C-alpha positions as a printed Julia matrix, in Angstrom:
90×3 Matrix{Float64}:
   2.26   24.59  -17.35
   1.01   28.41  -18.28
  -1.68   26.39  -20.32
  -2.78   24.51  -17.89
  -3.5    27.52  -15.16
  -5.07   29.58  -18.1
  -7.23   26.94  -18.89
  -8.24   25.95  -15.22
  -7.13   28.69  -12.81
  -4.83   26.44  -11.37
  -1.28   26.7   -10.74
   0.82   23.35  -10.75
   3.61   23.22   -8.15
   6.27   21.1    -8.51
   9.03   20.59   -5.66
  12.53   20.76   -7.53
  14.43   18.44   -5.46
  11.85   15.78   -6.4
  12.01   16.47   -9.89
  15.78   16.37   -9.81
  15.89   13.28   -8.09
  13.57   11.76  -10.3
  15.72   12.85  -13.69
  19.08   10.91  -11.48
  16.43    7.65  -11.54
  15.61    7.44   -7.67
  12.49    5.91   -6.3
   9.47    7.6    -6.09
   8.2     7.7    -2.13
   5.66    5.14   -3.49
   8.43    2.89   -4.94
   9.94    2.91   -1.44
   6.95    2.21    0.65
   6.32   -0.66   -1.88
   9.52   -2.16   -1.49
   8.61   -2.29    2.64
   5.31   -3.85    2.57
   4.57   -6.65    4.39
   2.53   -8.58    1.16
   3.4    -9.15   -2.18
   1.12   -8.0    -4.96
   0.21  -11.32   -5.37
  -1.24  -11.91   -1.79
  -2.97   -8.55   -1.56
  -5.15   -9.76   -4.7
  -5.42  -12.88   -2.54
  -6.78  -11.11    0.3
  -8.78   -8.32   -1.66
 -10.87  -11.22   -3.14
 -11.12  -12.99   -0.07
 -12.96   -9.42    1.41
 -14.87   -9.13   -1.91
 -16.26  -12.85   -1.29
 -16.98  -12.14    2.37
 -18.97   -8.98    1.32
 -20.81  -10.91   -1.55
 -22.1   -13.27    1.23
 -22.96  -10.71    3.77
 -20.26  -12.06    6.3
 -18.84   -8.89    8.34
 -15.57   -8.31    8.28
 -13.85   -6.3    11.1
 -10.66   -4.94   11.02
  -9.5    -7.04   13.73
 -10.58  -10.16   12.12
  -8.87   -8.96    8.6
  -5.8    -8.17   10.54
  -5.92  -11.88   12.05
  -5.78  -13.04    8.58
  -3.16  -10.93    7.6
  -0.98  -11.88   10.23
  -1.72  -15.78    9.92
  -0.5   -15.73    6.43
   2.44  -13.55    7.27
   3.62  -15.67    9.66
   3.38  -18.66    8.01
   5.39  -17.38    5.14
   7.79  -15.45    7.34
   8.33  -17.76   10.2
  10.97  -16.71   12.72
  11.23  -13.31   10.91
   7.68  -11.82   11.55
   7.03   -9.91   14.57
   5.43  -11.8    17.54
   2.67   -8.71   17.94
   1.83   -9.21   13.94
   1.8    -6.69   11.73
   0.2    -3.35   13.82
   1.95   -0.58   14.74
   1.59    1.37   17.84
């Protein structure tokens, strides 16, 4: 870290608790958030491909319209386990 500081003038700040948790094999924040995700990675890829396809055809895509499509996918997949209001959190 000293070499990095000499070369860049920037100091690397590490949270010691985070380093200890990593050495114990605990999940990172990103891993924990991924486990709580509504969509699988494959479903995310399908939705991204759909967004790109719409963009290539110059169809506008609003956040609301995208949210409705995601709600339809999850509603079909999760059925009774999917909240009535959809994925929106307020």
